[in-house]
All heavy atoms as TSV, in Angstrom:
chain	resi	resn	atom	element	x	y	z
A	1	ILE	N	N	5.432	-122.895	25.288
A	1	ILE	CA	C	5.323	-123.357	23.917
A	1	ILE	C	C	4.811	-124.788	23.937
A	1	ILE	O	O	5.278	-125.603	24.716
A	1	ILE	CB	C	6.702	-123.302	23.210
A	1	ILE	CG1	C	7.328	-121.900	23.315
A	1	ILE	CG2	C	6.605	-123.744	21.757
A	1	ILE	CD1	C	6.541	-120.803	22.665
A	2	ASN	N	N	3.860	-125.079	23.063
A	2	ASN	CA	C	3.320	-126.442	22.986
A	2	ASN	C	C	3.205	-126.850	21.531
A	2	ASN	O	O	3.741	-126.197	20.652
A	2	ASN	CB	C	1.965	-126.497	23.726
A	2	ASN	CG	C	0.958	-125.537	23.127
A	2	ASN	OD1	O	0.921	-125.340	21.929
A	2	ASN	ND2	N	0.127	-124.977	23.963
A	3	ALA	N	N	2.499	-127.940	21.258
A	3	ALA	CA	C	2.408	-128.458	19.886
A	3	ALA	C	C	1.704	-127.460	18.934
A	3	ALA	O	O	1.969	-127.478	17.751
A	3	ALA	CB	C	1.683	-129.787	19.893
A	4	GLU	N	N	0.828	-126.623	19.471
A	4	GLU	CA	C	0.143	-125.684	18.600
A	4	GLU	C	C	1.011	-124.481	18.261
A	4	GLU	O	O	0.912	-123.930	17.168
A	4	GLU	CB	C	-1.132	-125.177	19.285
A	4	GLU	CG	C	-1.958	-124.254	18.394
A	4	GLU	CD	C	-3.250	-123.793	19.030
A	4	GLU	OE1	O	-3.550	-124.207	20.172
A	4	GLU	OE2	O	-3.938	-123.020	18.375
A	5	TYR	N	N	1.886	-124.063	19.171
A	5	TYR	CA	C	2.722	-122.906	18.954
A	5	TYR	C	C	4.193	-123.310	18.981
A	5	TYR	O	O	4.589	-124.219	19.694
A	5	TYR	CB	C	2.501	-121.873	20.037
A	5	TYR	CG	C	1.061	-121.379	20.062
A	5	TYR	CD1	C	0.174	-121.800	21.041
A	5	TYR	CD2	C	0.609	-120.517	19.073
A	5	TYR	CE1	C	-1.124	-121.365	21.039
A	5	TYR	CE2	C	-0.707	-120.087	19.049
A	5	TYR	CZ	C	-1.566	-120.515	20.048
A	5	TYR	OH	O	-2.855	-120.087	20.041
A	6	MET	N	N	4.992	-122.617	18.212
A	6	MET	CA	C	6.435	-122.858	18.212
A	6	MET	C	C	7.134	-121.565	17.901
A	6	MET	O	O	6.483	-120.544	17.605
A	6	MET	CB	C	6.819	-123.954	17.211
A	6	MET	CG	C	6.588	-123.607	15.778
A	6	MET	SD	S	7.011	-124.947	14.651
A	6	MET	CE	C	8.383	-125.723	15.408
A	7	GLY	N	N	8.427	-121.568	17.946
A	7	GLY	CA	C	9.171	-120.353	17.630
A	7	GLY	C	C	8.990	-119.297	18.691
A	7	GLY	O	O	8.870	-118.116	18.385
A	8	GLY	N	N	9.027	-119.714	19.963
A	8	GLY	CA	C	8.909	-118.748	21.041
A	8	GLY	C	C	10.136	-117.869	21.147
A	8	GLY	O	O	11.236	-118.269	20.807
A	9	CYS	N	N	9.955	-116.636	21.615
A	9	CYS	CA	C	11.046	-115.697	21.781
A	9	CYS	C	C	12.019	-116.246	22.847
A	9	CYS	O	O	11.614	-116.643	23.914
A	9	CYS	CB	C	10.495	-114.344	22.228
A	9	CYS	SG	S	11.790	-113.135	22.583
A	10	ARG	N	N	13.290	-116.218	22.531
A	10	ARG	CA	C	14.279	-116.704	23.487
A	10	ARG	C	C	14.513	-115.701	24.621
A	10	ARG	O	O	14.994	-116.062	25.669
A	10	ARG	CB	C	15.605	-116.987	22.788
A	10	ARG	CG	C	15.486	-118.208	21.890
A	10	ARG	CD	C	16.822	-118.652	21.414
A	10	ARG	NE	N	16.629	-119.813	20.579
A	10	ARG	CZ	C	17.499	-120.782	20.506
A	10	ARG	NH1	N	18.617	-120.734	21.185
A	10	ARG	NH2	N	17.276	-121.792	19.720
A	11	GLY	N	N	14.123	-114.461	24.401
A	11	GLY	CA	C	14.288	-113.452	25.438
A	11	GLY	C	C	13.229	-113.503	26.512
A	11	GLY	O	O	13.525	-113.389	27.695
A	12	CYS	N	N	11.961	-113.719	26.076
A	12	CYS	CA	C	10.869	-113.664	27.079
A	12	CYS	C	C	9.913	-114.848	27.014
A	12	CYS	O	O	9.043	-114.987	27.856
A	12	CYS	CB	C	10.072	-112.354	26.899
A	12	CYS	SG	S	9.139	-112.284	25.351
A	13	GLY	N	N	10.028	-115.718	26.000
A	13	GLY	CA	C	9.196	-116.890	25.917
A	13	GLY	C	C	7.855	-116.685	25.215
A	13	GLY	O	O	7.066	-117.606	25.095
A	14	GLN	N	N	7.575	-115.477	24.764
A	14	GLN	CA	C	6.302	-115.203	24.108
A	14	GLN	C	C	6.162	-116.054	22.844
A	14	GLN	O	O	7.073	-116.111	22.027
A	14	GLN	CB	C	6.203	-113.722	23.706
A	14	GLN	CG	C	5.024	-113.405	22.841
A	14	GLN	CD	C	4.839	-111.935	22.570
A	14	GLN	OE1	O	3.889	-111.382	23.063
A	14	GLN	NE2	N	5.745	-111.306	21.849
A	15	PRO	N	N	5.022	-116.748	22.651
A	15	PRO	CA	C	4.791	-117.494	21.408
A	15	PRO	C	C	4.787	-116.505	20.228
A	15	PRO	O	O	4.231	-115.424	20.313
A	15	PRO	CB	C	3.406	-118.112	21.580
A	15	PRO	CG	C	3.190	-118.152	23.062
A	15	PRO	CD	C	3.892	-116.935	23.583
A	16	LEU	N	N	5.405	-116.923	19.133
A	16	LEU	CA	C	5.528	-116.035	17.961
A	16	LEU	C	C	4.836	-116.566	16.729
A	16	LEU	O	O	4.327	-115.793	15.918
A	16	LEU	CB	C	7.023	-115.839	17.628
A	16	LEU	CG	C	7.881	-115.269	18.744
A	16	LEU	CD1	C	9.344	-115.346	18.365
A	16	LEU	CD2	C	7.470	-113.851	19.070
A	17	PHE	N	N	4.801	-117.895	16.554
A	17	PHE	CA	C	4.246	-118.497	15.355
A	17	PHE	C	C	3.431	-119.712	15.700
A	17	PHE	O	O	3.734	-120.422	16.660
A	17	PHE	CB	C	5.397	-118.961	14.416
A	17	PHE	CG	C	6.346	-117.857	14.054
A	17	PHE	CD1	C	7.549	-117.724	14.738
A	17	PHE	CD2	C	6.070	-116.987	13.036
A	17	PHE	CE1	C	8.439	-116.720	14.399
A	17	PHE	CE2	C	6.954	-115.976	12.696
A	17	PHE	CZ	C	8.149	-115.846	13.373
A	18	LYS	N	N	2.403	-120.007	14.903
A	18	LYS	CA	C	1.662	-121.252	15.005
A	18	LYS	C	C	2.497	-122.341	14.320
A	18	LYS	O	O	3.153	-122.097	13.300
A	18	LYS	CB	C	0.307	-121.163	14.314
A	18	LYS	CG	C	-0.736	-120.511	15.156
A	18	LYS	CD	C	-2.096	-120.750	14.543
A	18	LYS	CE	C	-3.072	-120.800	15.679
A	18	LYS	NZ	N	-4.330	-121.378	15.297
A	19	SER	N	N	2.467	-123.554	14.865
A	19	SER	CA	C	3.179	-124.671	14.270
A	19	SER	C	C	2.766	-124.874	12.818
A	19	SER	O	O	3.584	-125.211	11.968
A	19	SER	CB	C	2.914	-125.934	15.056
A	19	SER	OG	O	3.379	-125.804	16.373
A	20	SER	N	N	1.499	-124.663	12.518
A	20	SER	CA	C	0.991	-124.860	11.163
A	20	SER	C	C	1.561	-123.870	10.167
A	20	SER	O	O	1.466	-124.070	8.947
A	20	SER	CB	C	-0.529	-124.793	11.154
A	20	SER	OG	O	-0.984	-123.541	11.614
A	21	ALA	N	N	2.191	-122.798	10.620
A	21	ALA	CA	C	2.751	-121.774	9.721
A	21	ALA	C	C	4.179	-122.090	9.303
A	21	ALA	O	O	4.754	-121.423	8.457
A	21	ALA	CB	C	2.714	-120.390	10.377
A	22	LYS	N	N	4.776	-123.149	9.911
A	22	LYS	CA	C	6.166	-123.497	9.590
A	22	LYS	C	C	6.229	-124.260	8.282
A	22	LYS	O	O	5.371	-125.061	7.966
A	22	LYS	CB	C	6.776	-124.355	10.699
A	22	LYS	CG	C	8.248	-124.609	10.494
A	22	LYS	CD	C	8.869	-125.315	11.658
A	22	LYS	CE	C	10.371	-125.488	11.401
A	22	LYS	NZ	N	11.007	-126.197	12.460
A	23	PHE	N	N	7.273	-123.977	7.487
A	23	PHE	CA	C	7.503	-124.709	6.250
A	23	PHE	C	C	8.999	-124.792	5.980
A	23	PHE	O	O	9.795	-124.038	6.551
A	23	PHE	CB	C	6.752	-124.083	5.077
A	23	PHE	CG	C	7.260	-122.743	4.649
A	23	PHE	CD1	C	8.100	-122.625	3.545
A	23	PHE	CD2	C	6.901	-121.579	5.314
A	23	PHE	CE1	C	8.586	-121.392	3.142
A	23	PHE	CE2	C	7.354	-120.348	4.911
A	23	PHE	CZ	C	8.206	-120.236	3.823
A	24	VAL	N	N	9.379	-125.688	5.107
A	24	VAL	CA	C	10.789	-125.855	4.726
A	24	VAL	C	C	11.039	-125.019	3.480
A	24	VAL	O	O	10.408	-125.184	2.453
A	24	VAL	CB	C	11.103	-127.331	4.443
A	24	VAL	CG1	C	12.533	-127.498	3.951
A	24	VAL	CG2	C	10.876	-128.176	5.688
A	25	ASP	N	N	11.977	-124.076	3.622
A	25	ASP	CA	C	12.283	-123.205	2.479
A	25	ASP	C	C	13.622	-123.516	1.848
A	25	ASP	O	O	14.011	-122.900	0.865
A	25	ASP	CB	C	12.221	-121.740	2.899
A	25	ASP	CG	C	13.374	-121.328	3.796
A	25	ASP	OD1	O	14.024	-122.220	4.367
A	25	ASP	OD2	O	13.626	-120.130	3.937
A	26	GLY	N	N	14.369	-124.472	2.426
A	26	GLY	CA	C	15.645	-124.867	1.869
A	26	GLY	C	C	16.836	-124.042	2.343
A	26	GLY	O	O	17.952	-124.292	1.953
A	27	SER	N	N	16.590	-123.044	3.197
A	27	SER	CA	C	17.686	-122.192	3.666
A	27	SER	C	C	18.448	-122.787	4.850
A	27	SER	O	O	19.548	-122.362	5.162
A	27	SER	CB	C	17.138	-120.811	4.077
A	27	SER	OG	O	16.392	-120.925	5.291
A	28	GLY	N	N	17.830	-123.761	5.510
A	28	GLY	CA	C	18.446	-124.317	6.724
A	28	GLY	C	C	17.972	-123.631	7.995
A	28	GLY	O	O	18.252	-124.081	9.096
A	29	TRP	N	N	17.291	-122.512	7.871
A	29	TRP	CA	C	16.747	-121.783	9.011
A	29	TRP	C	C	15.235	-122.068	9.136
A	29	TRP	O	O	14.600	-122.325	8.112
A	29	TRP	CB	C	16.949	-120.285	8.836
A	29	TRP	CG	C	18.381	-119.858	8.886
A	29	TRP	CD1	C	19.188	-119.676	7.804
A	29	TRP	CD2	C	19.157	-119.612	10.036
A	29	TRP	NE1	N	20.438	-119.321	8.226
A	29	TRP	CE2	C	20.449	-119.275	9.592
A	29	TRP	CE3	C	18.901	-119.661	11.399
A	29	TRP	CZ2	C	21.488	-118.954	10.468
A	29	TRP	CZ3	C	19.931	-119.354	12.284
A	29	TRP	CH2	C	21.205	-119.014	11.811
A	30	PRO	N	N	14.674	-122.009	10.330
A	30	PRO	CA	C	13.223	-122.151	10.428
A	30	PRO	C	C	12.534	-121.049	9.602
A	30	PRO	O	O	12.974	-119.906	9.591
A	30	PRO	CB	C	12.931	-121.949	11.913
A	30	PRO	CG	C	14.237	-122.179	12.610
A	30	PRO	CD	C	15.300	-121.784	11.634
A	31	ALA	N	N	11.475	-121.426	8.913
A	31	ALA	CA	C	10.730	-120.463	8.100
A	31	ALA	C	C	9.257	-120.559	8.439
A	31	ALA	O	O	8.705	-121.651	8.647
A	31	ALA	CB	C	10.949	-120.742	6.609
A	32	PHE	N	N	8.609	-119.410	8.515
A	32	PHE	CA	C	7.183	-119.345	8.870
A	32	PHE	C	C	6.470	-118.424	7.884
A	32	PHE	O	O	7.019	-117.413	7.467
A	32	PHE	CB	C	7.022	-118.798	10.294
A	32	PHE	CG	C	7.640	-119.664	11.334
A	32	PHE	CD1	C	8.954	-119.462	11.712
A	32	PHE	CD2	C	6.930	-120.691	11.913
A	32	PHE	CE1	C	9.549	-120.278	12.667
A	32	PHE	CE2	C	7.516	-121.506	12.864
A	32	PHE	CZ	C	8.825	-121.311	13.251
A	33	GLU	N	N	5.209	-118.799	7.542
A	33	GLU	CA	C	4.442	-117.977	6.622
A	33	GLU	C	C	3.976	-116.679	7.275
A	33	GLU	O	O	3.920	-115.662	6.627
A	33	GLU	CB	C	3.214	-118.756	6.138
A	33	GLU	CG	C	3.571	-119.939	5.266
A	33	GLU	CD	C	2.353	-120.727	4.869
A	33	GLU	OE1	O	1.242	-120.470	5.363
A	33	GLU	OE2	O	2.521	-121.645	4.056
A	34	ASP	N	N	3.633	-116.734	8.558
A	34	ASP	CA	C	3.109	-115.546	9.216
A	34	ASP	C	C	3.267	-115.679	10.719
A	34	ASP	O	O	3.227	-116.768	11.260
A	34	ASP	CB	C	1.640	-115.329	8.864
A	34	ASP	CG	C	1.179	-113.888	9.024
A	34	ASP	OD1	O	2.038	-113.024	9.294
A	34	ASP	OD2	O	-0.007	-113.652	8.866
A	35	ALA	N	N	3.425	-114.560	11.406
A	35	ALA	CA	C	3.553	-114.530	12.851
A	35	ALA	C	C	2.148	-114.472	13.489
A	35	ALA	O	O	1.166	-114.107	12.813
A	35	ALA	CB	C	4.360	-113.324	13.298
A	36	LEU	N	N	2.072	-114.785	14.768
A	36	LEU	CA	C	0.827	-114.617	15.509
A	36	LEU	C	C	0.476	-113.127	15.563
A	36	LEU	O	O	1.368	-112.285	15.574
A	36	LEU	CB	C	0.964	-115.175	16.927
A	36	LEU	CG	C	1.106	-116.697	17.021
A	36	LEU	CD1	C	1.481	-117.091	18.433
A	36	LEU	CD2	C	-0.151	-117.388	16.587
A	37	PRO	N	N	-0.800	-112.792	15.633
A	37	PRO	CA	C	-1.193	-111.382	15.713
A	37	PRO	C	C	-0.519	-110.668	16.867
A	37	PRO	O	O	-0.472	-111.172	17.997
A	37	PRO	CB	C	-2.709	-111.439	15.909
A	37	PRO	CG	C	-3.115	-112.764	15.379
A	37	PRO	CD	C	-1.972	-113.691	15.645
A	38	ASP	N	N	0.078	-109.511	16.591
A	38	ASP	CA	C	0.730	-108.663	17.583
A	38	ASP	C	C	1.927	-109.286	18.281
A	38	ASP	O	O	2.382	-108.778	19.291
A	38	ASP	CB	C	-0.285	-108.167	18.631
A	38	ASP	CG	C	-1.448	-107.426	17.983
A	38	ASP	OD1	O	-1.195	-106.620	17.061
A	38	ASP	OD2	O	-2.587	-107.638	18.412
A	39	ALA	N	N	2.487	-110.375	17.731
A	39	ALA	CA	C	3.627	-111.040	18.371
A	39	ALA	C	C	4.959	-110.416	17.968
A	39	ALA	O	O	5.902	-110.440	18.738
A	39	ALA	CB	C	3.632	-112.524	18.061
A	40	VAL	N	N	5.030	-109.910	16.742
A	40	VAL	CA	C	6.278	-109.326	16.254
A	40	VAL	C	C	6.042	-107.926	15.717
A	40	VAL	O	O	4.930	-107.564	15.324
A	40	VAL	CB	C	6.961	-110.188	15.163
A	40	VAL	CG1	C	7.238	-111.605	15.684
A	40	VAL	CG2	C	6.159	-110.231	13.899
A	41	VAL	N	N	7.109	-107.152	15.684
A	41	VAL	CA	C	7.125	-105.824	15.076
A	41	VAL	C	C	8.118	-105.861	13.938
A	41	VAL	O	O	9.233	-106.389	14.109
A	41	VAL	CB	C	7.517	-104.745	16.107
A	41	VAL	CG1	C	7.640	-103.392	15.466
A	41	VAL	CG2	C	6.526	-104.703	17.255
A	42	THR	N	N	7.745	-105.333	12.789
A	42	THR	CA	C	8.659	-105.309	11.638
A	42	THR	C	C	9.215	-103.913	11.475
A	42	THR	O	O	8.499	-102.924	11.466
A	42	THR	CB	C	7.903	-105.727	10.344
A	42	THR	OG1	O	7.310	-107.002	10.543
A	42	THR	CG2	C	8.838	-105.765	9.163
A	43	ARG	N	N	10.560	-103.856	11.380
A	43	ARG	CA	C	11.280	-102.614	11.103
A	43	ARG	C	C	12.095	-102.834	9.857
A	43	ARG	O	O	13.092	-103.524	9.893
A	43	ARG	CB	C	12.220	-102.277	12.275
A	43	ARG	CG	C	11.543	-101.980	13.554
A	43	ARG	CD	C	12.589	-101.636	14.591
A	43	ARG	NE	N	12.006	-101.345	15.867
A	43	ARG	CZ	C	12.699	-101.249	16.979
A	43	ARG	NH1	N	14.008	-101.425	16.979
A	43	ARG	NH2	N	12.096	-101.013	18.119
A	44	ASP	N	N	11.651	-102.255	8.754
A	44	ASP	CA	C	12.246	-102.546	7.438
A	44	ASP	C	C	12.179	-104.038	7.181
A	44	ASP	O	O	11.098	-104.552	7.045
A	44	ASP	CB	C	13.667	-101.977	7.336
A	44	ASP	CG	C	13.698	-100.466	7.445
A	44	ASP	OD1	O	12.829	-99.817	6.840
A	44	ASP	OD2	O	14.587	-99.929	8.118
A	45	ILE	N	N	13.322	-104.736	7.197
A	45	ILE	CA	C	13.283	-106.196	7.001
A	45	ILE	C	C	13.545	-106.950	8.307
A	45	ILE	O	O	13.483	-108.157	8.324
A	45	ILE	CB	C	14.281	-106.658	5.926
A	45	ILE	CG1	C	15.732	-106.382	6.337
A	45	ILE	CG2	C	13.949	-106.036	4.576
A	45	ILE	CD1	C	16.752	-107.113	5.498
A	46	GLU	N	N	13.840	-106.253	9.403
A	46	GLU	CA	C	14.078	-106.880	10.684
A	46	GLU	C	C	12.774	-107.113	11.425
A	46	GLU	O	O	11.861	-106.303	11.348
A	46	GLU	CB	C	14.968	-105.973	11.552
A	46	GLU	CG	C	15.234	-106.579	12.921
A	46	GLU	CD	C	15.962	-105.619	13.859
A	46	GLU	OE1	O	15.808	-104.396	13.703
A	46	GLU	OE2	O	16.662	-106.111	14.737
A	47	ILE	N	N	12.670	-108.255	12.118
A	47	ILE	CA	C	11.530	-108.495	12.992
A	47	ILE	C	C	12.043	-108.598	14.438
A	47	ILE	O	O	13.095	-109.165	14.693
A	47	ILE	CB	C	10.683	-109.706	12.611
A	47	ILE	CG1	C	11.504	-111.005	12.554
A	47	ILE	CG2	C	9.969	-109.482	11.288
A	47	ILE	CD1	C	10.673	-112.262	12.336
A	48	ILE	N	N	11.276	-108.002	15.346
A	48	ILE	CA	C	11.621	-108.041	16.764
A	48	ILE	C	C	10.388	-108.488	17.558
A	48	ILE	O	O	9.244	-108.356	17.099
A	48	ILE	CB	C	12.118	-106.678	17.275
A	48	ILE	CG1	C	11.042	-105.603	17.141
A	48	ILE	CG2	C	13.412	-106.274	16.587
A	48	ILE	CD1	C	11.399	-104.294	17.824
A	49	CYS	N	N	10.613	-109.014	18.725
A	49	CYS	CA	C	9.542	-109.434	19.622
A	49	CYS	C	C	8.783	-108.190	20.095
A	49	CYS	O	O	9.392	-107.218	20.502
A	49	CYS	CB	C	10.124	-110.196	20.805
A	49	CYS	SG	S	8.914	-110.624	22.073
A	50	SER	N	N	7.465	-108.259	20.051
A	50	SER	CA	C	6.671	-107.095	20.479
A	50	SER	C	C	6.685	-106.913	21.997
A	50	SER	O	O	6.385	-105.831	22.476
A	50	SER	CB	C	5.231	-107.236	20.002
A	50	SER	OG	O	4.607	-108.367	20.618
A	51	LYS	N	N	7.067	-107.957	22.719
A	51	LYS	CA	C	7.065	-107.878	24.188
A	51	LYS	C	C	8.382	-107.366	24.736
A	51	LYS	O	O	8.421	-106.446	25.534
A	51	LYS	CB	C	6.712	-109.249	24.758
A	51	LYS	CG	C	6.543	-109.269	26.255
A	51	LYS	CD	C	6.089	-110.648	26.726
A	51	LYS	CE	C	5.929	-110.699	28.240
A	51	LYS	NZ	N	5.513	-112.033	28.659
A	52	CYS	N	N	9.508	-107.982	24.314
A	52	CYS	CA	C	10.815	-107.630	24.903
A	52	CYS	C	C	11.768	-106.971	23.918
A	52	CYS	O	O	12.873	-106.612	24.276
A	52	CYS	CB	C	11.460	-108.870	25.544
A	52	CYS	SG	S	12.119	-110.052	24.347
A	53	HIS	N	N	11.354	-106.871	22.667
A	53	HIS	CA	C	12.108	-106.185	21.606
A	53	HIS	C	C	13.393	-106.907	21.212
A	53	HIS	O	O	14.302	-106.284	20.663
A	53	HIS	CB	C	12.392	-104.742	21.982
A	53	HIS	CG	C	11.153	-103.970	22.259
A	53	HIS	ND1	N	10.734	-102.909	21.478
A	53	HIS	CD2	C	10.173	-104.138	23.186
A	53	HIS	CE1	C	9.569	-102.465	21.957
A	53	HIS	NE2	N	9.227	-103.176	22.980
A	54	SER	N	N	13.482	-108.216	21.464
A	54	SER	CA	C	14.628	-109.003	21.017
A	54	SER	C	C	14.617	-109.142	19.513
A	54	SER	O	O	13.567	-109.266	18.910
A	54	SER	CB	C	14.595	-110.419	21.641
A	54	SER	OG	O	14.835	-110.372	23.008
A	55	HIS	N	N	15.801	-109.129	18.910
A	55	HIS	CA	C	15.942	-109.355	17.476
A	55	HIS	C	C	15.583	-110.812	17.177
A	55	HIS	O	O	16.106	-111.738	17.801
A	55	HIS	CB	C	17.380	-109.080	17.034
A	55	HIS	CG	C	17.668	-109.461	15.638
A	55	HIS	ND1	N	17.333	-108.664	14.550
A	55	HIS	CD2	C	18.241	-110.585	15.107
A	55	HIS	CE1	C	17.695	-109.274	13.434
A	55	HIS	NE2	N	18.239	-110.435	13.763
A	56	LEU	N	N	14.671	-111.028	16.235
A	56	LEU	CA	C	14.232	-112.389	15.880
A	56	LEU	C	C	14.731	-112.840	14.514
A	56	LEU	O	O	14.750	-114.042	14.242
A	56	LEU	CB	C	12.701	-112.444	15.894
A	56	LEU	CG	C	12.039	-112.074	17.224
A	56	LEU	CD1	C	10.540	-111.965	17.036
A	56	LEU	CD2	C	12.395	-113.071	18.290
A	57	GLY	N	N	15.082	-111.925	13.687
A	57	GLY	CA	C	15.516	-112.305	12.359
A	57	GLY	C	C	15.054	-111.275	11.330
A	57	GLY	O	O	14.881	-110.099	11.665
A	58	HIS	N	N	14.818	-111.767	10.116
A	58	HIS	CA	C	14.437	-110.885	9.034
A	58	HIS	C	C	13.270	-111.461	8.233
A	58	HIS	O	O	13.037	-112.673	8.297
A	58	HIS	CB	C	15.645	-110.670	8.083
A	58	HIS	CG	C	16.794	-110.053	8.789
A	58	HIS	ND1	N	17.781	-110.791	9.405
A	58	HIS	CD2	C	17.089	-108.760	9.035
A	58	HIS	CE1	C	18.640	-109.990	9.988
A	58	HIS	NE2	N	18.265	-108.744	9.767
A	59	VAL	N	N	12.570	-110.635	7.509
A	59	VAL	CA	C	11.499	-111.076	6.616
A	59	VAL	C	C	11.998	-110.921	5.203
A	59	VAL	O	O	12.812	-110.049	4.892
A	59	VAL	CB	C	10.186	-110.284	6.827
A	59	VAL	CG1	C	9.596	-110.577	8.184
A	59	VAL	CG2	C	10.380	-108.800	6.663
A	60	PHE	N	N	11.531	-111.835	4.341
A	60	PHE	CA	C	11.943	-111.870	2.948
A	60	PHE	C	C	10.711	-112.052	2.069
A	60	PHE	O	O	9.784	-112.751	2.444
A	60	PHE	CB	C	12.905	-113.046	2.693
A	60	PHE	CG	C	14.125	-113.010	3.563
A	60	PHE	CD1	C	14.163	-113.712	4.762
A	60	PHE	CD2	C	15.244	-112.271	3.197
A	60	PHE	CE1	C	15.281	-113.679	5.575
A	60	PHE	CE2	C	16.362	-112.259	4.013
A	60	PHE	CZ	C	16.392	-112.960	5.197
A	61	PRO	N	N	10.727	-111.465	0.865
A	61	PRO	CA	C	9.644	-111.750	-0.067
A	61	PRO	C	C	9.676	-113.222	-0.428
A	61	PRO	O	O	10.779	-113.782	-0.578
A	61	PRO	CB	C	9.946	-110.850	-1.269
A	61	PRO	CG	C	11.189	-110.149	-1.002
A	61	PRO	CD	C	11.730	-110.554	0.334
A	62	ASP	N	N	8.553	-113.860	-0.572
A	62	ASP	CA	C	8.519	-115.281	-0.856
A	62	ASP	C	C	7.174	-115.644	-1.455
A	62	ASP	O	O	6.245	-114.857	-1.469
A	62	ASP	CB	C	8.757	-116.101	0.423
A	62	ASP	CG	C	9.401	-117.445	0.142
A	62	ASP	OD1	O	9.162	-118.026	-0.938
A	62	ASP	OD2	O	10.136	-117.918	1.005
A	63	HIS	N	N	7.091	-116.871	-1.920
A	63	HIS	CA	C	5.848	-117.371	-2.526
A	63	HIS	C	C	4.994	-118.062	-1.488
A	63	HIS	O	O	4.697	-119.248	-1.587
A	63	HIS	CB	C	6.151	-118.321	-3.687
A	63	HIS	CG	C	6.940	-117.656	-4.766
A	63	HIS	ND1	N	6.389	-116.721	-5.602
A	63	HIS	CD2	C	8.232	-117.759	-5.130
A	63	HIS	CE1	C	7.305	-116.292	-6.446
A	63	HIS	NE2	N	8.437	-116.895	-6.172
A	64	THR	N	N	4.617	-117.342	-0.442
A	64	THR	CA	C	3.739	-117.844	0.592
A	64	THR	C	C	2.402	-117.121	0.456
A	64	THR	O	O	2.302	-116.110	-0.244
A	64	THR	CB	C	4.333	-117.582	2.005
A	64	THR	OG1	O	4.390	-116.170	2.210
A	64	THR	CG2	C	5.706	-118.185	2.159
A	65	PRO	N	N	1.369	-117.603	1.137
A	65	PRO	CA	C	0.079	-116.917	1.063
A	65	PRO	C	C	0.146	-115.446	1.505
A	65	PRO	O	O	-0.586	-114.595	1.012
A	65	PRO	CB	C	-0.841	-117.722	1.997
A	65	PRO	CG	C	-0.261	-119.083	1.972
A	65	PRO	CD	C	1.245	-118.877	1.856
A	66	THR	N	N	1.075	-115.122	2.416
A	66	THR	CA	C	1.184	-113.729	2.888
A	66	THR	C	C	2.194	-112.915	2.049
A	66	THR	O	O	2.270	-111.708	2.204
A	66	THR	CB	C	1.669	-113.708	4.362
A	66	THR	OG1	O	2.931	-114.339	4.451
A	66	THR	CG2	C	0.664	-114.380	5.269
A	67	GLY	N	N	2.944	-113.606	1.156
A	67	GLY	CA	C	3.913	-112.906	0.331
A	67	GLY	C	C	5.252	-112.654	1.005
A	67	GLY	O	O	6.149	-112.103	0.394
A	68	ILE	N	N	5.354	-113.033	2.284
A	68	ILE	CA	C	6.640	-112.865	2.998
A	68	ILE	C	C	6.977	-114.140	3.762
A	68	ILE	O	O	6.103	-114.927	4.079
A	68	ILE	CB	C	6.608	-111.675	3.960
A	68	ILE	CG1	C	5.513	-111.801	4.974
A	68	ILE	CG2	C	6.537	-110.353	3.221
A	68	ILE	CD1	C	5.528	-110.748	6.081
A	69	ARG	N	N	8.249	-114.295	4.049
A	69	ARG	CA	C	8.736	-115.434	4.833
A	69	ARG	C	C	9.417	-114.875	6.066
A	69	ARG	O	O	10.269	-113.998	5.980
A	69	ARG	CB	C	9.731	-116.259	3.994
A	69	ARG	CG	C	10.482	-117.294	4.776
A	69	ARG	CD	C	11.326	-118.173	3.866
A	69	ARG	NE	N	12.050	-117.473	2.821
A	69	ARG	CZ	C	13.327	-117.114	2.867
A	69	ARG	NH1	N	14.045	-117.333	3.969
A	69	ARG	NH2	N	13.893	-116.471	1.881
A	70	HIS	N	N	9.030	-115.365	7.230
A	70	HIS	CA	C	9.659	-114.964	8.488
A	70	HIS	C	C	10.762	-115.957	8.807
A	70	HIS	O	O	10.602	-117.142	8.606
A	70	HIS	CB	C	8.661	-115.006	9.621
A	70	HIS	CG	C	7.600	-113.917	9.527
A	70	HIS	ND1	N	6.544	-114.002	8.698
A	70	HIS	CD2	C	7.488	-112.745	10.165
A	70	HIS	CE1	C	5.794	-112.923	8.816
A	70	HIS	NE2	N	6.338	-112.142	9.703
């Protein structure tokens, strides 16, 4: 993980989000507008790492360009 990428998977270290996709949503948790291509898999509202299948959190509808918040 470097300045361009952040939010790496704790299970395998795969980069998940670009630093530029992070924003403050007021929840106290890290929030991202969108994941890197093919980095995560969405199951209903749960997101998991596409490489090691670790649970990463949930997606929520939001007022972001993609319409969801990771």
